[in-house]
C-alpha positions as CSV (number, residue, x, y, z in Angstrom):
1,M,-19.6,-25.1,-44.5
2,V,-18.4,-21.3,-42.4
3,R,-22.4,-20.1,-43.1
4,Q,-22.7,-23.9,-41.0
5,M,-20.3,-23.2,-38.4
6,I,-21.6,-19.2,-37.9
7,K,-25.0,-21.3,-37.1
8,I,-24.1,-23.6,-34.8
9,V,-22.7,-20.3,-32.9
10,L,-25.8,-18.5,-33.3
11,E,-28.0,-21.4,-32.1
12,I,-25.6,-22.1,-28.1
13,I,-25.6,-18.3,-28.2
14,N,-29.9,-18.9,-28.6
15,M,-29.7,-21.1,-26.1
16,L,-27.6,-19.7,-24.0
17,F,-30.1,-16.6,-23.8
18,R,-33.2,-19.2,-23.4
19,L,-31.2,-21.0,-20.3
20,Y,-30.4,-17.8,-18.5
21,G,-34.6,-16.7,-19.1
22,F,-34.9,-20.1,-17.3
23,L,-32.4,-20.1,-14.1
24,L,-34.4,-16.3,-14.0
25,I,-37.3,-18.0,-13.1
26,A,-35.5,-20.7,-11.0
27,S,-34.5,-18.1,-8.8
28,V,-38.1,-16.7,-8.5
29,I,-39.6,-20.1,-7.1
30,L,-36.0,-20.3,-4.6
31,S,-37.3,-17.0,-3.7
32,W,-40.7,-18.5,-2.8
33,V,-39.6,-21.7,-0.4
34,R,-36.4,-20.0,0.4
35,P,-33.9,-23.2,0.6
36,Q,-31.2,-23.6,3.0
37,R,-28.2,-22.0,1.8
38,S,-25.9,-24.4,-0.8
39,A,-23.6,-24.2,-3.6
40,L,-26.5,-24.7,-6.2
41,T,-28.1,-21.2,-4.5
42,D,-25.2,-19.8,-4.4
43,L,-24.1,-19.9,-7.9
44,L,-27.7,-19.1,-8.6
45,E,-27.4,-16.1,-7.5
46,K,-24.5,-14.7,-8.6
47,L,-25.5,-15.7,-12.3
48,T,-29.0,-13.7,-12.2
49,E,-28.2,-10.6,-9.9
50,P,-26.4,-8.5,-12.0
51,V,-29.4,-8.5,-13.7
52,L,-31.6,-8.6,-11.0
53,A,-30.2,-6.1,-8.9
54,P,-29.9,-3.3,-12.0
55,C,-33.8,-3.5,-12.3
56,R,-34.5,-3.4,-8.8
57,E,-33.4,0.2,-9.1
58,L,-35.2,0.8,-12.2
59,L,-38.3,0.4,-10.2
60,R,-37.2,1.0,-7.1
61,A,-36.3,4.7,-9.3
62,F,-39.4,4.2,-11.0
63,F,-41.9,3.8,-8.5
64,G,-40.4,7.4,-6.9
65,L,-41.3,8.8,-9.5
66,L,-45.1,8.0,-9.3
67,R,-44.7,9.4,-5.7
68,I,-45.5,4.8,-4.9
69,D,-43.1,3.6,-1.6
70,A,-41.9,0.2,-3.5
71,N,-41.6,-1.0,-1.1
72,A,-45.3,-1.4,-0.2
73,F,-45.4,-4.2,-2.7
74,P,-44.9,-7.5,-0.8
75,L,-44.1,-8.7,-4.9
76,D,-40.3,-7.7,-6.2
77,F,-40.8,-6.6,-10.1
78,S,-37.2,-7.1,-10.9
79,P,-37.2,-10.7,-11.8
80,I,-40.5,-10.1,-14.9
81,L,-38.6,-7.0,-15.6
82,A,-35.5,-8.9,-15.8
83,I,-37.0,-11.5,-18.6
84,L,-38.1,-8.6,-20.3
85,L,-35.1,-6.9,-21.2
86,V,-33.4,-10.7,-21.2
87,E,-35.8,-11.7,-24.5
88,T,-36.0,-8.0,-25.3
89,F,-31.9,-8.5,-25.8
90,R,-31.8,-11.5,-27.7
91,K,-34.4,-10.3,-30.3
92,A,-32.6,-7.5,-31.1
93,F,-29.8,-9.2,-31.4
94,F,-30.6,-12.2,-33.6
95,T,-32.6,-9.6,-36.2
96,V,-29.8,-7.7,-36.0
97,I,-27.6,-10.7,-36.9
98,F,-29.5,-11.8,-39.5
99,H,-30.0,-9.6,-40.9
100,F,-26.6,-8.9,-41.9
101,L,-26.1,-12.7,-42.8
């Protein structure tokens, strides 16, 4: 019984990680089309910006070390980094959890 409850909770956590990845992708797509501001776009920005902003800063610092002007790139690579980090964290989380179960 308890094992089944743990499994359900872990499935929900896994779905939340996956959902967040889709939110990051949706944020990228919406940034391309620039829709009018709405409650949905504001919510999406509030949910994704806490992860995207540090990724942007990390990439700026990395490009700075390479002496490359980060503003010279027409694309924002922070969503790619954010998706990689979220996916890596998800896999590490479940690896550790399943090791102890």
